[in-house]
N, C-alpha and C positions, 0 to 999 in steps of 0.2 A: 504493500500500500504506500502511496505517496502521502507524506504527512500534510496536514491541512495548511500549515505555514508555508511549506514548500510549494504547494499547489497555488496558493494566493500569489506568491512571488513569481511563479512561472506565468500565470495569467496576466500579471502586471507587465511582464517583459514582452510577451508575444501578442497581447490583447485577448480578452476573453473568447472572442469568436475563433481564435486559432488554437484553443485548448479544448480537447474533448476527452471525456472519460465515461460516457454512457456505455452501457453494455453493448449496444449495437455498433457504435463506432470502434470500440476496442476489439470486437469480434472480427471486423473487417481486416484488422492488422495483426491478427493472431496467427497467421500462417503465411507461407510464401509458396513457391512452385514445387517445393520438396515434399514428397509423401512422408507420412509418419511423424511429422512435426507440427504441433500446434500448441500455443500457450497464450493466454490473455495478457496483454500489457496492462499496466495500471493507468496509463494515460497516453494521449497522442497529441503532439504539439507541432505546429507548422511555423517556424520562424520566417521572417521576411528579409533578413540580411545577416551578415557575418557578426555584427555587434550583438544581435539578439541570440545567435547561436552561442557566442562566448558567455553571455550572461546566463543562459539556460544551463550550460555546462558547469558554470561556477556553482549554481544552486544544486545541481545533481551531485557534484563532487562533495559539497558540504554535507548533504544528507545521505550520501552513498547510494544514490538512485541509479540503477543501470540505465544506459542509453543505447538504443538500437537505431542507427541511421538506416533509412529505408528509401529506396527509389520506387520502382514499379512492382517490386515483389516477384521478379522473375528468377530469383536465386534458386539453385538446384541442389544446395548442400545444407539447407537449414540455416543459412547464414543470417537471414533477416527475420527469423522467427524469434520472438521475445521469450525464450525459454526460461529466463529468470525474472520475468516481469519487467517492471520499470517503465521507462518512457520511450515511446517510438517517436523518432525525429523525422518528420516528412519535409520534403523540399519542393512542395507544389508551388510555393511562392518564389523560390529561388531557381527559376527555370529559364533564364535569359542567356542568349548568346551576346556577350558584352562587346565583342570586337572580332572582326575578321581582318587581320593585318596582312595585306597583300605584299607589302614591302619585305616583311620578315617571315612570311609564310607561317603564320600562327593564328590560332583562334583562342580567345579568352571566353570561358563559359562558366556558368554556375552549375552546381551538381545535378539539378533537376531537369536539365536539357535532355530531350529525347534524342537518342543516338541518330536515328534516321533523319530527324529534322536538321541536325548539324550537317550530316552528309549531304543532304539536298541543298542546304544554303551555301555551303562552300563550293559545290559543283556548279552552281549558278555563276560563280566567279571564275570558273575554269580551274578550280583547285580540287583537292582530293583528300578525304580523311579515310584511310584504308580499313581500320578495325570494323568488322561487320558481323557481330554475333547474330545468331539466328533470331534472337529476340529483339533485334534492333528497332523494330517498329514501335516497341513500347518500353524497352529498357532505357535507363538513364545513364548519362556520362559518369555521374558519381558512382553508380553501381558498377559500371564497367571498370572504373579505376580501382574501386575497392576489391574487385575480384580478379583484376588483370585479365579481362575477357579476351578471348581470341575470336575466331571466325573463319569463314571459308577462304579469306585472302591471306591467312596467316603465314603460309609457306613462303610467299614472295615478300610480303610486306611486314611480317612480324605481328605482335599482339599489342594490346593497349599500352603497356609500359614503354614501348618503343616510340610512342607519340606524346607522352607526358613530359613536358619540358619544365614545368613549374607548378607549384601548388600553393594555395592558401589553406592553412590548417588551423583548426582550434584544438589545442591540446586539452588533456583531461583536467587541468587546473584552470582552464579558461583562457590561457595565453593564446595569442594569435601569432603564428609565424608564417613566413613566406620562404619557399624554397625555389631554387632554379630561376628561370626567367626566359626571355626570348633569345637566349644566347646559344650559339652553336658550340661554344666551349665554356666550361665552368667546372673547375676542380677545387673550388674553395670549400674545404672541409668534407665531412661525411656526405654521402649522396642520400640525403633525406627524401628526395623526390622518389627515388626508387624504393626506399624502405617503406614508404607509406602506400605506394602503388602495390596492390595485392595484399594489403594488411587486413582486409576484411572488416574495417571499422573497429579494430581492436586497439589501435594506438591513438587515434584522434579523429576529428570530423573534418572532412574535406569540404571547403566552402567555395572554392574557385580553382580552376585549372587553366593552364596555358598549354595548348596542344599544338603539335607540329602538323603542318599540312604539306602536301607535295603537289606538283603539277598533275592535273587530271590526265590520265592516259588518253591518247588520241583515238584508240580503237580497242575493241574487245572481240576475240574470236572464241567460240565455244564448241566442244565436241563431246560425244558420248561413246565410249568403247565398251563392247559387250564381251563377256568371257564365260566359258563353261568350266574354267579351271581357276580356282582361287590363287594358286601359285603363279599362274601366268599373269594375273592382274597385279600381284605384288611385285613380280619381277619387272613388269612394265614400269612401275613407279621407280624402282631402283635404277633401271636403265635410262629413264628420262633424266633423272638427276645426274647420273654419271655422264650423260651426254652434254652436261653443262647448260642445260635448259632449266630455268626456274619458272614454272608456270604460276600464274596468279592464283589459280585454284586447281587442286588435285584431290577430288573427293571420291569416296568409296561407299557403295551400298551393296549389301548382300541380297540374295534372292528373297528371303522372307520380308525384308524391308521394302524391296522393289514392289512386291505384290501388294503390300498395304498402301504404299504411297500412290501407286497407279490407281488402286480402287478409290483413293481419296481425290487425286488430282485429275485423273482421266485425260492424260495428254499423250498416250501411246507409248509409255515406257515399256521396255521388254520385261516380261515376267517369266520367260522360259530359259533364262540364263542364270548362272550361279552368282554373277557379280557384274557390276558396271563401274567404270571410272568416269566421273564428270570432270573434264579438264577445260580450263580457260587460260588464255594468254592475252595480255594487254600490252599496249605500247604503240609506237608508230605502226601504221598499217602494214608496211612491208615486213616489219619484225614479227607482229602477231600472226600474219598469214604464213610467214616462213616457219615459225616455231610450231604452229598448230599442224602444219603439214608434216614436219619432222616428227612430232609426237604421234601423229596418226600412223606414220610408217613404223615407228618403234612398237606401237601397240600391236600392229598387224604382225610384225616380225616375232613378237613375244607371245603370240597365240590368241589375240583377239579374234573372235569369230566374225565380228563386223565393227566398223567405225562409222559413226554418223556425225558429220560436221553441220552445225546449225547454219541454215542458209539465210536466216533473218534474225533481227534483234528480238522479234516477238517469240520465235522458237527458242532462242537462247534464254530469254527471260522465263519462259515456261520451265525449262530445265533447271535453272537456278532456283526458281520458286518451289519446284517439286522437291529439290534437295532440302531447302529450308523448312519445308512443311513435314519433314519426316517425323518429328516428335508429335505434332498435331495429329498426323495420320495414325500413328501407333496408339495414341491416347484414346482413340475411338474404340479400341478392341476390348478393353477391360476397365473396370473402375479405377485401378491404380497403375500408373506408369512410372517406372524408376529408370531414369536416364543417367548413365554413368560416363566417365571419361578416362578410362585407363589408357596410358600412353606408353608406347615402346619406340625404340629406334625403328626407322622406317624399314630397315632390312628384316625386321622381325614381325612385320604386319601379318603375313600369311600364317606364320606359326601361331601368333596370338589369336587370330580369328579361328583357327582350328581348335585351339585350346578352349576358347569361349564356347564353341559348339559342343565339345566334349564335356565341359563342365555343366552346360545346360542339360545335356542328356543325363549326366550323373545324378543331378538333383531333380530331374523331371520338371524343369521350369522352361517357360518360353522366353527366349532371348533373341532379338534381332540386332544386327550390328551394322552401323554405318559410321562415317566420320571423315576426318581429314587425313587421308592416306599420305599426303605429301609430307606431313610432319609427324606421322605416327600416332596421332591422337584419335583413338577409336571410341565410339559411343555404344557399348553394349547396353541394350535397352530391354528391360523386362516388363512384360504386361502381366498383371496379376490382380489380386483383390486383397486389400488391406484387412478385410474382415475374416479372411481365411488364415488364421494364425499358424496353422501347421505348414501351409504353403509359404507363408512369409518367412518362417524359420529356414526353409530350404532356399528361398531367394537370398537371404542374408548370407547363408553358408556359400552359395554360389558366387556372390560378389566378393566374399573374402578370398575365395580361391582365385578369382580373376585378378584381384589386386596383388595377391602373392605371386601369381605367374608373371604379371607385368613387371614386378620388381626383379624377379629372377632373370627376365630377359633384358635387364638394363633399363627398365622404364620407371614409371612413377604412378602413384595412386590418383593423381589428378593433373590434367594438362591445362584446364582452363576454367573449370567450374568452382574451384576453391575447396578448402577443407571444411569450413563451417563447423557444424556440430555432427553432421552425418559421417564425415570421414575422420574426425578428430581421433577416434580410437586407433586408427591405422597410421597416424603420422609417424609414430616411433618406428614403424617398419621401414619407412623411407629414410628418416634422418638419424635414427639411433637415439638412445637416451641422452647422449651428450649434445646432439643437435637440438633436441627439444628443450633441454635445459638452457642452452644458449639463447634460444628464442624467448623462453620464459623470462630470462634476465632482461631482455630488451623490453618486453611487455611491462615488467615491474618498474623499470626506470621511467617509462612514459606514463604509466597508469597505476600508481601504487595502491589506489583504492579499488581497482578492478571494476570500474564502472563502464568502460568502453566495450560494448557488445560482449559481456561476460559469457563464458561457457562455449565460445567459439574457438576453433583452432586447437585449443588444449583440452584434451579429455580428462575426466577425473581419474580414469585408469585406461591403460592401453589394452587393446585386444590381444589375446594370446595368439601367438603366431604358430601356424601349422604349416610345415614345409610341404609344398605340392610337388610331386614328381611327375614327370611326363609319362 
């Protein structure tokens, strides 16, 4: 519960109309896009500027009230679920693109800006903001920064952290700091910009960001390669990269995913093949055309049964949209959809997909796999029913085995979704006790009262590790 004195002070800071604690309003912010996580906050507040955020944080620190920063709630690891109660901090008023600086190729934005709105605005000026999470139509820049979100263009262009040049941050004691700036070079002290990017709201509240922009590519070419052999698809990925071609997009969908997505999108995707690669290249027209033809030839040489090059932007858009709709399509199958993101070196993709299928068979659960083949980031997705407790136990065991196998293959437990609360018990598997202890030391130094998104990243106890053998 939020003490009455604290409540009065919070309402005075943000104005009464920006503070809510009715059961209905709290219920709306009691969950995010992660299954199995729901908890009621004690209040919801919507600050209008950085000063108000600072004053709110000071009150929360004084009364030791947990703070959960929240954008659109698209989080997939329980990271924005207020599992320890406290105050949900919304950025619906702090949603402005403050500046698009064409001289320095930067954009200054508030955390509540919708990702696709920024992308569209900068493209109108002939510029490009590459990070493109599948949730970009509704996800916010603040959420993208907190989770270090990736996307389909990550292979060529990188992830969110590669475009965060500077931040304005409110620390747990209410102090306001600025990191980085519009500078191409800056090595003054610790790189706090990178530290806070991907910190999942556990170290401070991001209230403004300076983002790097690049020139908009002149053209985009798209193709779809069909395979009856998973190994051939994976080998095509390796051969493309080894040929010194870095495509803008290199996506993978297995047959079960293809069948569901085609039933959803109905654009003529093949459902009689074992896998497809969705490949795009951008840049000057002669480069994108040359590279797409070279990649088409590589795919044919490596066993693709057919290669389809989009002949129009409309067709290309249909293919991209179909890939982005994979989660939505799968979510229609059963009441609960668990989307994960185990990541391995790209050379291990075929082996990892085979292992996922074997693990699904072992535990008798339904798992479809798609993802970013170019950077090894796979999304094994289980359709199930949270009310079936016995099946949910098998699902949890299956994902434990998947994480274990990914680590064995030189990978990690999460490539872009974050740790949150869902994967916190597995963090030690990746970092070891010493690595987790080092991170806890950083957390303690920034947030000694543990009010910043408590319960996330660090589990009360690590999950027991069981070695999986092939």
